[in-house]
C-alpha atoms as an extended CHARMM CRD file, in Angstrom:
* protein
*
       102  EXT
         1         1  UNK       CA             93.4310000000      -38.2100000000      -48.0130000000  PROA      1               0.0000000000
         2         2  UNK       CA             93.2950000000      -41.5310000000      -47.8030000000  PROA      2               0.0000000000
         3         3  UNK       CA             92.1620000000      -43.4440000000      -44.6950000000  PROA      3               0.0000000000
         4         4  UNK       CA             94.4990000000      -46.1320000000      -44.7360000000  PROA      4               0.0000000000
         5         5  UNK       CA             97.6820000000      -43.3970000000      -45.2830000000  PROA      5               0.0000000000
         6         6  UNK       CA             96.4840000000      -41.6430000000      -42.3190000000  PROA      6               0.0000000000
         7         7  UNK       CA             95.7570000000      -44.6270000000      -40.2380000000  PROA      7               0.0000000000
         8         8  UNK       CA             99.4400000000      -46.5350000000      -40.5180000000  PROA      8               0.0000000000
         9         9  UNK       CA            101.1360000000      -43.1860000000      -40.1480000000  PROA      9               0.0000000000
        10        10  UNK       CA             99.3290000000      -42.4150000000      -36.6180000000  PROA      10              0.0000000000
        11        11  UNK       CA            100.2270000000      -46.3050000000      -35.4900000000  PROA      11              0.0000000000
        12        12  UNK       CA            103.7390000000      -46.4260000000      -37.6480000000  PROA      12              0.0000000000
        13        13  UNK       CA            102.7610000000      -48.7430000000      -39.4200000000  PROA      13              0.0000000000
        14        14  UNK       CA            102.7890000000      -49.2730000000      -43.6470000000  PROA      14              0.0000000000
        15        15  UNK       CA             99.4790000000      -48.5530000000      -45.1420000000  PROA      15              0.0000000000
        16        16  UNK       CA            100.2570000000      -51.8300000000      -46.0610000000  PROA      16              0.0000000000
        17        17  UNK       CA            100.5110000000      -53.4460000000      -43.2270000000  PROA      17              0.0000000000
        18        18  UNK       CA             97.9260000000      -52.0900000000      -41.3970000000  PROA      18              0.0000000000
        19        19  UNK       CA             95.8110000000      -53.1970000000      -44.4890000000  PROA      19              0.0000000000
        20        20  UNK       CA             96.9150000000      -57.2130000000      -43.9460000000  PROA      20              0.0000000000
        21        21  UNK       CA             96.4560000000      -56.5030000000      -39.8840000000  PROA      21              0.0000000000
        22        22  UNK       CA             92.2810000000      -54.8920000000      -41.2700000000  PROA      22              0.0000000000
        23        23  UNK       CA             92.1040000000      -58.3610000000      -43.5540000000  PROA      23              0.0000000000
        24        24  UNK       CA             92.6830000000      -60.0020000000      -40.9920000000  PROA      24              0.0000000000
        25        25  UNK       CA             89.3490000000      -58.7010000000      -38.9060000000  PROA      25              0.0000000000
        26        26  UNK       CA             90.7940000000      -56.3190000000      -36.2390000000  PROA      26              0.0000000000
        27        27  UNK       CA             90.3130000000      -53.0290000000      -35.9130000000  PROA      27              0.0000000000
        28        28  UNK       CA             91.9910000000      -49.7440000000      -36.2550000000  PROA      28              0.0000000000
        29        29  UNK       CA             90.5890000000      -49.2260000000      -32.5110000000  PROA      29              0.0000000000
        30        30  UNK       CA             92.3150000000      -52.5550000000      -31.9840000000  PROA      30              0.0000000000
        31        31  UNK       CA             95.6350000000      -51.9320000000      -33.1670000000  PROA      31              0.0000000000
        32        32  UNK       CA             95.4890000000      -47.9530000000      -31.4510000000  PROA      32              0.0000000000
        33        33  UNK       CA             95.2090000000      -49.7740000000      -28.6130000000  PROA      33              0.0000000000
        34        34  UNK       CA             97.7480000000      -52.6250000000      -28.4160000000  PROA      34              0.0000000000
        35        35  UNK       CA             99.9200000000      -50.2010000000      -29.2090000000  PROA      35              0.0000000000
        36        36  UNK       CA             99.3490000000      -47.8690000000      -26.7440000000  PROA      36              0.0000000000
        37        37  UNK       CA             98.3860000000      -45.4190000000      -29.2820000000  PROA      37              0.0000000000
        38        38  UNK       CA             94.9160000000      -43.1910000000      -28.1950000000  PROA      38              0.0000000000
        39        39  UNK       CA             92.1020000000      -44.9290000000      -29.8160000000  PROA      39              0.0000000000
        40        40  UNK       CA             90.6430000000      -41.2450000000      -29.6120000000  PROA      40              0.0000000000
        41        41  UNK       CA             92.8180000000      -39.4930000000      -31.0190000000  PROA      41              0.0000000000
        42        42  UNK       CA             93.9250000000      -41.7250000000      -34.1320000000  PROA      42              0.0000000000
        43        43  UNK       CA             90.0840000000      -42.0850000000      -34.5860000000  PROA      43              0.0000000000
        44        44  UNK       CA             90.1020000000      -38.3290000000      -34.7560000000  PROA      44              0.0000000000
        45        45  UNK       CA             93.0410000000      -37.7550000000      -36.8890000000  PROA      45              0.0000000000
        46        46  UNK       CA             91.2450000000      -40.1970000000      -39.6800000000  PROA      46              0.0000000000
        47        47  UNK       CA             88.0280000000      -38.6100000000      -39.3370000000  PROA      47              0.0000000000
        48        48  UNK       CA             89.8600000000      -34.6580000000      -39.7490000000  PROA      48              0.0000000000
        49        49  UNK       CA             91.0530000000      -35.6730000000      -42.5210000000  PROA      49              0.0000000000
        50        50  UNK       CA             89.0070000000      -36.7890000000      -44.4270000000  PROA      50              0.0000000000
        51        51  UNK       CA             86.4260000000      -34.0960000000      -43.7320000000  PROA      51              0.0000000000
        52        52  UNK       CA             87.3650000000      -30.9100000000      -46.7620000000  PROA      52              0.0000000000
        53        53  UNK       CA             87.0620000000      -33.4320000000      -49.1950000000  PROA      53              0.0000000000
        54        54  UNK       CA             83.5370000000      -34.7990000000      -48.2790000000  PROA      54              0.0000000000
        55        55  UNK       CA             82.8320000000      -30.8980000000      -47.5560000000  PROA      55              0.0000000000
        56        56  UNK       CA             83.9770000000      -31.1990000000      -51.6430000000  PROA      56              0.0000000000
        57        57  UNK       CA             82.5800000000      -33.6970000000      -52.5980000000  PROA      57              0.0000000000
        58        58  UNK       CA             78.7780000000      -32.3190000000      -51.0970000000  PROA      58              0.0000000000
        59        59  UNK       CA             79.0970000000      -28.7950000000      -52.6950000000  PROA      59              0.0000000000
        60        60  UNK       CA             79.9210000000      -30.1620000000      -56.1690000000  PROA      60              0.0000000000
        61        61  UNK       CA             77.4740000000      -33.3850000000      -55.6700000000  PROA      61              0.0000000000
        62        62  UNK       CA             74.8760000000      -30.2450000000      -55.3520000000  PROA      62              0.0000000000
        63        63  UNK       CA             73.9300000000      -30.7300000000      -51.8240000000  PROA      63              0.0000000000
        64        64  UNK       CA             73.5320000000      -26.9010000000      -50.0820000000  PROA      64              0.0000000000
        65        65  UNK       CA             74.6690000000      -26.2590000000      -46.6390000000  PROA      65              0.0000000000
        66        66  UNK       CA             72.6950000000      -27.4620000000      -43.9680000000  PROA      66              0.0000000000
        67        67  UNK       CA             72.6120000000      -30.9400000000      -46.7540000000  PROA      67              0.0000000000
        68        68  UNK       CA             77.0860000000      -30.9740000000      -47.0670000000  PROA      68              0.0000000000
        69        69  UNK       CA             77.0750000000      -31.1420000000      -43.0340000000  PROA      69              0.0000000000
        70        70  UNK       CA             74.0850000000      -33.4090000000      -42.9950000000  PROA      70              0.0000000000
        71        71  UNK       CA             76.9520000000      -35.4730000000      -45.1400000000  PROA      71              0.0000000000
        72        72  UNK       CA             80.3510000000      -34.6310000000      -43.8570000000  PROA      72              0.0000000000
        73        73  UNK       CA             77.9410000000      -35.8080000000      -39.9790000000  PROA      73              0.0000000000
        74        74  UNK       CA             76.5220000000      -39.2890000000      -42.0620000000  PROA      74              0.0000000000
        75        75  UNK       CA             80.2400000000      -39.7910000000      -43.5760000000  PROA      75              0.0000000000
        76        76  UNK       CA             81.7600000000      -38.9960000000      -40.3080000000  PROA      76              0.0000000000
        77        77  UNK       CA             79.6540000000      -41.5960000000      -38.7100000000  PROA      77              0.0000000000
        78        78  UNK       CA             80.6800000000      -44.1760000000      -41.1590000000  PROA      78              0.0000000000
        79        79  UNK       CA             84.2840000000      -43.0410000000      -39.9810000000  PROA      79              0.0000000000
        80        80  UNK       CA             83.7460000000      -44.2050000000      -36.3400000000  PROA      80              0.0000000000
        81        81  UNK       CA             82.3990000000      -47.2520000000      -37.5500000000  PROA      81              0.0000000000
        82        82  UNK       CA             85.1970000000      -48.2220000000      -39.3650000000  PROA      82              0.0000000000
        83        83  UNK       CA             87.6130000000      -47.1840000000      -37.2300000000  PROA      83              0.0000000000
        84        84  UNK       CA             86.3620000000      -48.6240000000      -34.6080000000  PROA      84              0.0000000000
        85        85  UNK       CA             84.6910000000      -52.0260000000      -35.4550000000  PROA      85              0.0000000000
        86        86  UNK       CA             86.4540000000      -52.7560000000      -38.7690000000  PROA      86              0.0000000000
        87        87  UNK       CA             84.6580000000      -53.0320000000      -42.2630000000  PROA      87              0.0000000000
        88        88  UNK       CA             81.9870000000      -55.3270000000      -41.3010000000  PROA      88              0.0000000000
        89        89  UNK       CA             80.3960000000      -52.9420000000      -39.2270000000  PROA      89              0.0000000000
        90        90  UNK       CA             80.0880000000      -50.1230000000      -41.7690000000  PROA      90              0.0000000000
        91        91  UNK       CA             77.6640000000      -51.9440000000      -43.8410000000  PROA      91              0.0000000000
        92        92  UNK       CA             74.7600000000      -51.1950000000      -40.6050000000  PROA      92              0.0000000000
        93        93  UNK       CA             75.6590000000      -47.4880000000      -40.0770000000  PROA      93              0.0000000000
        94        94  UNK       CA             73.1640000000      -45.7570000000      -42.6040000000  PROA      94              0.0000000000
        95        95  UNK       CA             71.4090000000      -45.7650000000      -46.2710000000  PROA      95              0.0000000000
        96        96  UNK       CA             74.0310000000      -44.8780000000      -48.4120000000  PROA      96              0.0000000000
        97        97  UNK       CA             70.8520000000      -43.7970000000      -50.8190000000  PROA      97              0.0000000000
        98        98  UNK       CA             70.1780000000      -41.0860000000      -48.4360000000  PROA      98              0.0000000000
        99        99  UNK       CA             71.8680000000      -38.6040000000      -49.9540000000  PROA      99              0.0000000000
       100       100  UNK       CA             70.6220000000      -38.7020000000      -53.6760000000  PROA      100             0.0000000000
       101       101  UNK       CA             70.8730000000      -36.0200000000      -55.5540000000  PROA      101             0.0000000000
       102       102  UNK       CA             68.4360000000      -35.8470000000      -58.2400000000  PROA      102             0.0000000000
């Protein structure tokens, strides 16, 4: 599932409008708060919408169960940072090469 689609749905806006707001430096969390929506609920919806895809990707990549769990946890952390602080924050969350298989 697409993060912007899920977040936009929870915020009651179109994905295009959400993308424009994010491009202006807003975060999904700030938009949720400004529109009277519960930030934790919006965050959970975004993370939950991606969990099965993350698990499938980890399995396809050849991770064992423990590595898939770690992968889900790391990507979930990244998604929470994205929701809370926007695009500029996600680069500080983790090293994307940490889960390299090979």
